[in-house]
C-alpha positions in Angstrom: 82.1 -22.0 -2.8 85.6 -20.9 -1.6 84.2 -17.4 -1.1 81.4 -18.7 1.1 83.9 -20.5 3.3 86.1 -17.4 3.5 83.1 -15.3 4.5 82.1 -17.8 7.1 85.6 -18.0 8.6 85.7 -14.2 8.8 82.3 -13.9 10.4 82.8 -16.6 13.0 84.9 -14.4 15.5 82.5 -11.5 15.0 79.4 -13.6 15.9 81.2 -15.1 18.9 82.2 -11.7 20.2 78.6 -10.4 19.7 77.2 -13.1 21.8 79.3 -11.8 24.7 77.8 -8.3 24.3 74.2 -9.5 23.9 74.0 -11.7 27.0 70.9 -11.2 29.1 71.6 -8.9 32.1 69.9 -9.6 35.5 70.1 -7.5 38.7 71.1 -9.2 42.0 67.5 -9.6 43.2 66.6 -11.5 40.0 69.6 -13.8 40.4 68.7 -14.5 44.0 65.1 -15.2 43.0 66.5 -17.8 40.6 68.5 -19.3 43.5 65.4 -19.5 45.6 63.7 -21.3 42.7 66.6 -23.7 42.5 66.5 -24.4 46.2 62.9 -25.6 46.0 64.0 -28.5 43.9 65.9 -31.6 45.2 66.9 -32.7 41.7 70.6 -32.1 41.2 70.3 -32.2 37.4 67.8 -29.3 37.6 70.1 -27.3 39.8 73.1 -28.0 37.5 71.1 -26.8 34.4 69.8 -23.7 36.3 73.3 -22.8 37.4 74.6 -23.4 33.9 71.9 -21.1 32.5 72.9 -18.4 35.0 76.5 -18.7 34.0 75.5 -17.5 30.5 74.0 -14.3 31.9 75.5 -11.0 33.1 74.8 -9.6 36.6 74.4 -5.9 37.3 74.9 -4.2 40.6 74.1 -0.5 40.8 75.0 2.3 43.2 76.6 0.2 46.0 79.2 1.2 48.5 82.5 -0.7 48.7 82.5 -2.9 51.8 86.1 -4.0 51.3 88.9 -4.8 48.9 90.7 -8.0 49.7 93.3 -10.3 48.2 91.6 -12.7 45.8 90.8 -16.3 46.6 90.2 -16.9 42.9 93.5 -17.8 41.2 92.6 -16.0 38.1 92.4 -12.6 39.8 94.7 -10.6 42.1 92.0 -8.8 44.1 88.3 -9.1 45.1 85.9 -6.2 45.7 83.2 -6.9 48.3 79.9 -5.1 48.3 76.6 -5.9 50.1 73.2 -5.5 48.6 70.2 -5.2 50.9 67.5 -7.9 50.4 64.3 -8.7 52.2 65.7 -11.9 53.7 69.1 -10.4 54.6 72.1 -9.0 52.8 73.5 -10.4 49.6 77.3 -10.2 49.5 78.8 -9.9 46.1 82.4 -10.9 45.5 83.5 -9.0 42.4 86.5 -10.1 40.4 87.9 -7.7 37.8 91.0 -7.3 35.8 90.8 -3.5 36.1 93.6 -3.1 38.7 93.8 0.6 38.2 90.1 1.0 39.0 90.3 -1.4 41.9 93.2 0.6 43.4 91.1 3.7 43.5 88.3 2.2 45.6 88.0 3.4 49.2 86.3 1.1 51.8 83.1 2.5 53.1 83.1 5.6 50.8 83.4 4.8 47.1 80.1 4.0 45.2 80.3 1.9 42.1 78.2 0.3 39.4 79.3 -3.2 38.3 78.4 -5.5 35.4 80.0 -8.9 35.1 79.4 -12.6 34.4 77.7 -14.8 37.0 80.2 -17.0 38.7 78.5 -19.0 41.4 76.5 -19.0 44.6 78.2 -19.9 47.9 77.7 -19.5 51.6 79.9 -19.1 54.6 79.1 -19.1 58.3 78.0 -15.5 58.7 74.9 -13.4 58.7 74.6 -12.8 54.9 71.6 -14.4 53.2 73.8 -15.6 50.3 76.9 -14.8 48.4 77.3 -14.3 44.7 80.6 -14.4 42.7 80.7 -12.0 39.8 83.7 -12.5 37.4 85.0 -10.6 34.4 83.5 -7.5 36.0 83.5 -4.0 34.6 83.6 -1.5 37.5 82.4 2.1 37.1 83.2 4.5 39.9 80.3 6.9 40.5 81.0 10.6 40.9 80.2 12.1 44.3 77.5 14.7 44.3 
């Protein structure tokens, strides 16, 4: 019995860390499709559960050019990387938060292309021409080599 408890205690951190790596990954267009589905419902409980479900997923953005690097408005991060993804109804602005300061310091506005994968944070809007804005947190940023 004691061995079983020891084994379970030793496996608990492993299973928790594995759940992080095996999260479902969505691209930006799939995330926005989920937002459009949420917008069709007036029920705030449905919206809450749908947002909570998205928070358990990873968001992937591929081959995008840096729009800007700004000081973070999120207190958990120092800087924010901005990218825009074209979409049929307008652009989707992604606010990417990463702890990889060395990588962020190498990004050049308007030139550097990156791939990003991170956790869904939230949707938000501002008074501008973007269709919507997505916050991506705990992001891993990969700088793409120029051809």
